[in-house]
KOLPAGU-865370 format. One record per atom (N, C-alpha, C, CB): x negated, z negated, y negated; residue in three letters; atom name; residue number from 1. Coordinates in steps of 0.02 Angstrom, whole numbers. Each point is the difference from the previous one (the first is absolute). Glycine has a CB too. Example, Ala and Ser with C-alpha at 12.3 -4.5 7.8 and 13.67 -1.06 7.14 Angstrom:
BEGIN
REC     xx     zz     yy rest atom  nr
REC   -660   -390    284  ALA    N   1
REC     45      0    -59  ALA   CA   1
REC    -45      0    -60  ALA    C   1
REC     95    -62     59  ALA   CB   1
REC    -77     98   -112  SER    N   2
REC    -42     -3    -59  SER   CA   2
REC     39    -37    -55  SER    C   2
REC    -59    108     32  SER   CB   2
This chain:
BEGIN
REC     xx     zz     yy rest atom  nr
REC     28   -791  -1215  TRP    N   1
REC    -11     39     61  TRP   CA   1
REC     31     69     -9  TRP    C   1
REC     -1   -105     71  TRP   CB   1
REC    -36    156    -50  ASN    N   2
REC     30     66     -7  ASN   CA   2
REC     49     13     56  ASN    C   2
REC   -103     41    -59  ASN   CB   2
REC    148      6     48  LYS    N   3
REC     54     14     47  LYS   CA   3
REC    -25     24     68  LYS    C   3
REC     72     27    -97  LYS   CB   3
REC   -125     13     96  ILE    N   4
REC    -27     27     63  ILE   CA   4
REC    -27    -57     43  ILE    C   4
REC    -28    108    -58  ILE   CB   4
REC    -10   -153     28  ALA    N   5
REC    -28    -56     38  ALA   CA   5
REC     56    -44     28  ALA    C   5
REC   -103      2    -72  ALA   CB   5
REC    154    -15     32  MET    N   6
REC     55    -42     23  MET   CA   6
REC     38     34     57  MET    C   6
REC     10    -49   -114  MET   CB   6
REC     -1    115    110  LYS    N   7
REC     34     36     53  LYS   CA   7
REC    -40     -3     64  LYS    C   7
REC     52     77    -85  LYS   CB   7
REC   -118    -71     80  MET    N   8
REC    -42     -2     59  MET   CA   8
REC      2    -70     31  MET    C   8
REC    -74     90    -48  MET   CB   8
REC     73   -143      7  LEU    N   9
REC      7    -67     27  LEU   CA   9
REC     68    -10     33  LEU    C   9
REC    -78    -43    -89  LEU   CB   9
REC    129     73     61  GLU    N  10
REC     66     -3     31  GLU   CA  10
REC     -2     36     68  GLU    C  10
REC     55     -4   -114  GLU   CB  10
REC    -89     61    117  ASN    N  11
REC     -5     39     62  ASN   CA  11
REC    -34    -39     56  ASN    C  11
REC     -4    103    -69  ASN   CB  11
REC    -42   -148     51  VAL    N  12
REC    -34    -40     52  VAL   CA  12
REC     31    -70      6  VAL    C  12
REC   -106     63    -23  VAL   CB  12
REC    164    -73     -9  GLY    N  13
REC     37    -62      8  GLY   CA  13
REC    -27    -59    -39  GLY    C  13
REC     29     41    109  GLY   CB  13
REC    -65    -28   -164  LEU    N  14
REC    -32    -54    -37  LEU   CA  14
REC     19     -1    -75  LEU    C  14
REC    -93      5     81  LEU   CB  14
REC    148     25    -99  LYS    N  15
REC     19      2    -70  LYS   CA  15
REC      5    -70    -30  LYS    C  15
REC     61    107     22  LYS   CB  15
REC    -33   -154     16  LYS    N  16
REC      9    -68    -25  LYS   CA  16
REC    -66    -38     -5  LYS    C  16
REC    113      0     49  LYS   CB  16
REC   -166     27    -19  ARG    N  17
REC    -65    -34      0  ARG   CA  17
REC    -49     32    -50  ARG    C  17
REC     19    -31    120  ARG   CB  17
REC      6     73   -164  ALA    N  18
REC    -43     39    -46  ALA   CA  18
REC    -45    -45    -43  ALA    C  18
REC     88     88     -3  ALA   CB  18
REC    -67   -146    -14  ARG    N  19
REC    -39    -44    -44  ARG   CA  19
REC    -42    -52     38  ARG    C  19
REC     88     16    -86  ARG   CB  19
REC    -88    -12    152  HIS    N  20
REC    -38    -48     40  HIS   CA  20
REC    -73     21      7  HIS    C  20
REC    105    -29     62  HIS   CB  20
REC   -148    -20    -55  LYS    N  21
REC    -71     13     13  LYS   CA  21
REC    -11     11     74  LYS    C  21
REC    -33    -69   -100  LYS   CB  21
REC    -20    105    119  PRO    N  22
REC    -13     11     71  PRO   CA  22
REC     -4    -64     41  PRO    C  22
REC    -61    102    -33  PRO   CB  22
REC     35   -155      4  THR    N  23
REC     -5    -63     38  THR   CA  23
REC     68    -32     13  THR    C  23
REC   -112    -18    -51  THR   CB  23
REC    164     42     17  GLU    N  24
REC     67    -25     10  GLU   CA  24
REC     40     43     49  GLU    C  24
REC     -3    -46   -116  GLU   CB  24
REC    -32     92    149  MET    N  25
REC     33     46     47  MET   CA  25
REC    -31     -5     69  MET    C  25
REC     27     77    -94  MET   CB  25
REC     12    -59    144  SER    N  26
REC    -25      1     69  SER   CA  26
REC    -46     60      9  SER    C  26
REC    104    -57     43  SER   CB  26
REC   -139     59     13  GLY    N  27
REC    -44     57     15  GLY   CA  27
REC     39     66      2  GLY    C  27
REC    -75    -76     63  GLY   CB  27
REC    134     74    -33  GLY    N  28
REC     41     60      4  GLY   CA  28
REC     23     23    -68  GLY    C  28
REC     36    -35    112  GLY   CB  28
REC    -17    -12   -155  GLN    N  29
REC     21     17    -68  GLN   CA  29
REC    -59     30    -39  GLN    C  29
REC     86    -92      2  GLN   CB  29
REC   -145     63      5  GLN    N  30
REC    -59     26    -33  GLN   CA  30
REC    -15     72     24  GLN    C  30
REC    -47   -117    -11  GLN   CB  30
REC     57    128     75  GLN    N  31
REC    -12     67     28  GLN   CA  31
REC     50     50    -29  GLN    C  31
REC    -45    -52    106  GLN   CB  31
REC    107     31   -114  ARG    N  32
REC     51     45    -29  ARG   CA  32
REC    -14     14    -74  ARG    C  32
REC     84    -44     81  ARG   CB  32
REC   -111     -5   -117  VAL    N  33
REC    -22     12    -69  VAL   CA  33
REC    -55     53      0  VAL    C  33
REC     30   -118    -34  VAL   CB  33
REC    -77    113     81  GLY    N  34
REC    -53     50      6  GLY   CA  34
REC     28     69     13  GLY    C  34
REC    -76    -88     42  GLY   CB  34
REC    127     93      0  ILE    N  35
REC     32     64     13  ILE   CA  35
REC     32     28    -64  ILE    C  35
REC     22    -35    120  ILE   CB  35
REC     14     -8   -155  ALA    N  36
REC     31     22    -63  ALA   CA  36
REC    -53     25    -49  ALA    C  36
REC     93    -83     18  ALA   CB  36
REC   -147     47    -23  ARG    N  37
REC    -54     21    -46  ARG   CA  37
REC    -29     68     21  ARG    C  37
REC    -27   -120    -23  ARG   CB  37
REC     19    130     88  ALA    N  38
REC    -29     62     25  ALA   CA  38
REC     45     60    -16  ALA    C  38
REC    -58    -64     91  ALA   CB  38
REC    123     54    -87  PHE    N  39
REC     46     57     -7  PHE   CA  39
REC     26      9    -71  PHE    C  39
REC     32    -18    117  PHE   CB  39
REC    -39    -31   -161  VAL    N  40
REC     33      1    -65  VAL   CA  40
REC    -23     59    -44  VAL    C  40
REC     11   -123      8  VAL   CB  40
REC    -72    145     -1  SER    N  41
REC    -25     55    -43  SER   CA  41
REC      8     68     33  SER    C  41
REC    -81    -80    -50  SER   CB  41
REC    117     84    106  ASN    N  42
REC     12     62     36  ASN   CA  42
REC    -63     40     15  ASN    C  42
REC    109      4    -56  ASN   CB  42
REC   -158    -35     90  PRO    N  43
REC    -61     36     16  PRO   CA  43
REC     15     52     55  PRO    C  43
REC    -70   -101    -32  PRO   CB  43
REC     28    151     37  LYS    N  44
REC      7     51     52  LYS   CA  44
REC    -21    -28     68  LYS    C  44
REC    -20     91    -85  LYS   CB  44
REC    -32   -135     84  VAL    N  45
REC    -27    -28     62  VAL   CA  45
REC     -7    -75     -9  VAL    C  45
REC    -61    108     27  VAL   CB  45
REC     80   -145     25  ILE    N  46
REC     -9    -73      1  ILE   CA  46
REC    -42    -17     61  ILE    C  46
REC    112    -20    -59  ILE   CB  46
REC   -165    -18     47  PHE    N  47
REC    -43    -24     54  PHE   CA  47
REC     16    -73     13  PHE    C  47
REC    -91     83    -31  PHE   CB  47
REC    103   -100     94  ALA    N  48
REC     15    -69     19  ALA   CA  48
REC    -47    -20     57  ALA    C  48
REC    122     13    -35  ALA   CB  48
REC   -166    -61     21  ASP    N  49
REC    -48    -24     49  ASP   CA  49
REC     27    -64     31  ASP    C  49
REC    -96     52    -64  ASP   CB  49
REC    116    -48    128  GLU    N  50
REC     29    -57     36  GLU   CA  50
REC     56    -32    -42  GLU    C  50
REC   -111    -20     60  GLU   CB  50
REC    163     58    -77  PRO    N  51
REC     50    -25    -47  PRO   CA  51
REC     41    -59     26  PRO    C  51
REC      6    114    -43  PRO   CB  51
REC     -8   -128    107  THR    N  52
REC     40    -55     26  THR   CA  52
REC    -43    -55     31  THR    C  52
REC     92     80     20  THR   CB  52
REC   -155    -81    -35  GLY    N  53
REC    -44    -52     26  GLY   CA  53
REC     27    -69    -17  GLY    C  53
REC    -98     77    -10  GLY   CB  53
REC     97   -123     58  ASN    N  54
REC     21    -70     -8  ASN   CA  54
REC     75     -9    -13  ASN    C  54
REC   -113    -21    -44  ASN   CB  54
REC    153     72     59  LEU    N  55
REC     72     -8     -7  LEU   CA  55
REC     32     -8     69  LEU    C  55
REC     -1     69   -106  LEU   CB  55
REC     57   -105    108  ASP    N  56
REC     36     -7     63  ASP   CA  56
REC     33     66     19  ASP    C  56
REC     19   -123    -23  ASP   CB  56
REC      7    127     83  THR    N  57
REC     28     62     27  THR   CA  57
REC     58     26    -42  THR    C  57
REC    -36    -36    113  THR   CB  57
REC     83     -7   -131  LYS    N  58
REC     58     21    -39  LYS   CA  58
REC    -22     27    -68  LYS    C  58
REC     71    -84     58  LYS   CB  58
REC   -116     49    -92  THR    N  59
REC    -22     22    -65  THR   CA  59
REC    -40     64      6  THR    C  59
REC     -3   -119    -40  THR   CB  59
REC    -36    126     93  THR    N  60
REC    -37     62     12  THR   CA  60
REC     47     60      5  THR    C  60
REC    -90    -65     59  THR   CB  60
REC    143     56    -21  ILE    N  61
REC     50     54      7  ILE   CA  61
REC     32     16    -67  ILE    C  61
REC     22    -35    118  ILE   CB  61
REC     -3    -17   -156  ASP    N  62
REC     31     11    -66  ASP   CA  62
REC    -48     37    -47  ASP    C  62
REC     67   -105     16  ASP   CB  62
REC   -130     84    -17  VAL    N  63
REC    -49     31    -44  VAL   CA  63
REC    -11     73     18  VAL    C  63
REC    -56   -112    -15  VAL   CB  63
REC     48    125     79  MET    N  64
REC    -13     69     22  MET   CA  64
REC     61     44    -13  MET    C  64
REC    -79    -42     87  MET   CB  64
REC    138     18    -73  GLN    N  65
REC     60     40    -13  GLN   CA  65
REC      7     15    -75  GLN    C  65
REC     55    -50    101  GLN   CB  65
REC    -71      1   -142  THR    N  66
REC      3      9    -72  THR   CA  66
REC    -50     52    -23  THR    C  66
REC     38   -118    -14  THR   CB  66
REC   -101    111     36  MET    N  67
REC    -52     47    -22  MET   CA  67
REC     15     71     23  MET    C  67
REC    -83    -93      4  MET   CB  67
REC    100    101     59  VAL    N  68
REC     14     67     26  VAL   CA  68
REC     62     29    -33  VAL    C  68
REC    -53    -31    111  VAL   CB  68
REC    104    -11   -121  GLY    N  69
REC     61     22    -34  GLY   CA  69
REC    -14     24    -70  GLY    C  69
REC     65    -79     68  GLY   CB  69
REC   -104     41   -106  PHE    N  70
REC    -17     21    -68  PHE   CA  70
REC    -40     65      0  PHE    C  70
REC      0   -120    -36  PHE   CB  70
REC    -49    125     80  ALA    N  71
REC    -42     60      3  ALA   CA  71
REC     44     61     13  ALA    C  71
REC    -98    -68     41  ALA   CB  71
REC    145     62      4  ARG    N  72
REC     44     57     15  ARG   CA  72
REC     48     14    -58  ARG    C  72
REC     -8    -27    122  ARG   CB  72
REC     36    -26   -150  LYS    N  73
REC     48      7    -54  LYS   CA  73
REC    -31     34    -61  LYS    C  73
REC     60   -102     41  LYS   CB  73
REC   -122     82    -58  TYR    N  74
REC    -32     25    -60  TYR   CA  74
REC    -49     57     15  TYR    C  74
REC     12   -113    -50  TYR   CB  74
REC    -11    139    113  ASN    N  75
REC    -43     56     20  ASN   CA  75
REC    -73    -13    -14  ASN    C  75
REC     96     77    -21  ASN   CB  75
REC   -120   -135     43  GLU    N  76
REC    -70    -20    -10  GLU   CA  76
REC    -34     -5     68  GLU    C  76
REC     30    -62   -106  GLU   CB  76
REC    -95     72    106  THR    N  77
REC    -40     -6     61  THR   CA  77
REC    -23    -72      6  THR    C  77
REC    -37    121     -7  THR   CB  77
REC     48   -150     65  LEU    N  78
REC    -21    -69     14  LEU   CA  78
REC    -54      2     54  LEU    C  78
REC    114    -46    -32  LEU   CB  78
REC   -173     23     16  ILE    N  79
REC    -55     -3     48  ILE   CA  79
REC    -12    -73     16  ILE    C  79
REC    -53    108    -45  ILE   CB  79
REC     61   -124    109  ILE    N  80
REC     -7    -69     23  ILE   CA  80
REC    -61     -6     45  ILE    C  80
REC    124    -18     -8  ILE   CB  80
REC   -166    -30     -7  VAL    N  81
REC    -57    -16     43  VAL   CA  81
REC     19    -64     38  VAL    C  81
REC    -87     54    -79  VAL   CB  81
REC     84    -50    145  THR    N  82
REC     19    -59     40  THR   CA  82
REC    -35      0     67  THR    C  82
REC    111     -1    -57  THR   CB  82
REC   -117    -58     85  HIS    N  83
REC    -23     -9     68  HIS   CA  83
REC     59    -11     47  HIS    C  83
REC   -109    -48    -42  HIS   CB  83
REC    169     44     14  ASP    N  84
REC     60    -17     38  ASP   CA  84
REC     36     64     23  ASP    C  84
REC     11   -107    -65  ASP   CB  84
REC    -11    122    130  PRO    N  85
REC     33     61     23  PRO   CA  85
REC     75      1    -14  PRO    C  85
REC    -87      6     89  PRO   CB  85
REC    119    -64    -95  GLU    N  86
REC     71     -1    -15  GLU   CA  86
REC     14     24    -71  GLU    C  86
REC     14    -95     80  GLU   CB  86
REC    -60     82   -127  LEU    N  87
REC      9     27    -68  LEU   CA  87
REC     -8     75      0  LEU    C  87
REC    -43   -107    -48  LEU   CB  87
REC      0    132     91  ALA    N  88
REC    -10     73      4  ALA   CA  88
REC     64     35     21  ALA    C  88
REC   -121    -19     28  ALA   CB  88
REC    166    -15      6  ASP    N  89
REC     63     30     20  ASP   CA  89
REC     43     20    -60  ASP    C  89
REC     -4    -69    104  ASP   CB  89
REC     -9     41   -162  TYR    N  90
REC     38     18    -60  TYR   CA  90
REC    -25     67    -30  TYR    C  90
REC     19   -122    -22  TYR   CB  90
REC    -75    146     44  ALA    N  91
REC    -31     59    -30  ALA   CA  91
REC     28     65     29  ALA    C  91
REC   -103    -67    -18  ALA   CB  91
REC    102    118    -24  ASP    N  92
REC     17     68     22  ASP   CA  92
REC    -60     31     34  ASP    C  92
REC     82     12    -94  ASP   CB  92
REC   -141    -34     74  ARG    N  93
REC    -63     26     28  ARG   CA  93
REC    -49    -58      7  ARG    C  93
REC     20    115    -50  ARG   CB  93
REC    -54   -118    107  VAL    N  94
REC    -49    -53     12  VAL   CA  94
REC    -68     32     12  VAL    C  94
REC     89    -77     48  VAL   CB  94
REC   -139     53    -83  ILE    N  95
REC    -69     21     11  ILE   CA  95
REC    -38    -62     23  ILE    C  95
REC      6     94    -89  ILE   CB  95
REC    -37    -89    146  THR    N  96
REC    -36    -57     29  THR   CA  96
REC    -75     10     -9  THR    C  96
REC     92    -19     83  THR   CB  96
REC   -125    -33   -107  LEU    N  97
REC    -73      1     -7  LEU   CA  97
REC    -29    -48     52  LEU    C  97
REC      8     28   -124  LEU   CB  97
REC    -59     -4    159  ILE    N  98
REC    -39    -43     45  ILE   CA  98
REC    -73     10    -17  ILE    C  98
REC     88      7     93  ILE   CB  98
REC   -121    -60   -113  ASP    N  99
REC    -70      2    -20  ASP   CA  99
REC    -12     53    -54  ASP    C  99
REC    -31    -39    115  ASP   CB  99
REC     78     45   -162  GLY    N 100
REC     -8     46    -55  GLY   CA 100
REC     17     72     14  GLY    C 100
REC    -86    -75    -38  GLY   CB 100
REC    109     89     99  ASN    N 101
REC     18     69     19  ASN   CA 101
REC     75      5     12  ASN    C 101
REC   -114     17     51  ASN   CB 101
REC    142     39    -74  ILE    N 102
REC     71     13     12  ILE   CA 102
REC     10     20     72  ILE    C 102
REC     16     35   -120  ILE   CB 102
REC     32    -67    153  THR    N 103
REC     15     17     70  THR   CA 103
REC     67     37      2  THR    C 103
REC    -65   -100     43  THR   CB 103
REC     75    140      7  ASN    N 104
REC     63     34     10  ASN   CA 104
REC     42    -41     47  ASN    C 104
REC    -52    114    -19  ASN   CB 104
REC    110   -136     -5  ASP    N 105
REC     45    -41     42  ASP   CA 105
REC     49     44     37  ASP    C 105
REC    -11    -96    -79  ASP   CB 105
């Protein structure tokens, strides 16, 4: 395992699970692995489509705080697509689409 990948797994609290298969992890753990994978190569922009779908409230909060924290820490743009207005509260800017048209909120 390279050092960057291990550091990112440590950042999402999964360093000890580095050798586990996805089927050996909970949904929240799998989601955090996905976050680590998204951020490990330091992209300029990260797209997340319903990043917390099927997660419980606590895990949703953990996942969103982690993603937003990483985006700010590494100066990356995070674009989230969601139907959940509570997730939109994590955004610096919200663009709402209704029937394919941008609305002014």
